[in-house]
C-alpha positions in Angstrom: 36.0 63.1 67.5 36.3 62.1 71.2 36.2 58.6 72.2 36.2 56.5 75.5 38.6 54.0 73.8 42.5 54.8 74.0 43.1 52.9 70.9 40.5 55.2 68.7 42.5 58.6 70.4 45.9 56.9 69.5 44.8 56.2 65.9 43.4 59.6 65.4 46.6 61.1 66.6 48.7 58.9 64.4 46.6 60.0 61.6 46.9 63.5 62.2 50.5 63.0 62.6 50.6 61.3 59.2 52.0 58.0 60.9 50.2 55.7 58.3 52.3 52.6 59.7 51.1 53.2 63.3 47.5 53.9 62.3 47.6 50.7 60.4 48.9 49.0 63.4 46.4 50.1 65.9 43.5 49.2 63.3 45.2 45.6 63.2 45.0 45.4 66.6 41.5 46.7 67.2 40.2 44.2 64.3 41.8 41.0 66.1 40.3 42.4 69.4 36.8 42.3 67.5 37.6 39.1 65.9 38.3 37.1 69.3 35.5 39.0 70.6 37.6 40.6 73.3 35.7 43.9 72.5 31.9 44.8 71.9 32.3 45.9 68.4 32.0 49.8 69.2 36.2 50.2 69.4 36.0 48.7 65.7 33.1 51.0 64.8 34.9 54.1 65.8 38.1 53.0 64.0 36.2 52.7 60.9 34.5 56.1 61.2 38.0 57.9 62.0 39.4 56.2 59.1 36.8 57.9 56.7 36.9 61.2 58.5 40.5 62.0 59.6 42.5 62.9 56.8 46.1 61.4 57.2 48.3 64.2 57.9 51.9 64.7 56.6 54.6 63.7 58.7 57.1 66.5 59.3 
């Protein structure tokens, strides 16, 4: 999954690395931007799709 949003790419990388805390932090930041309407919603939609399709890896 590719994205124009750096936050989504970071979220995917965190999930693949097994860093649930970082992934959660990124998702919360994106949700806050969506809530305050500083994003058009595509960023939040991509995070939602990634959360359902990218498995949480195991941290080493």
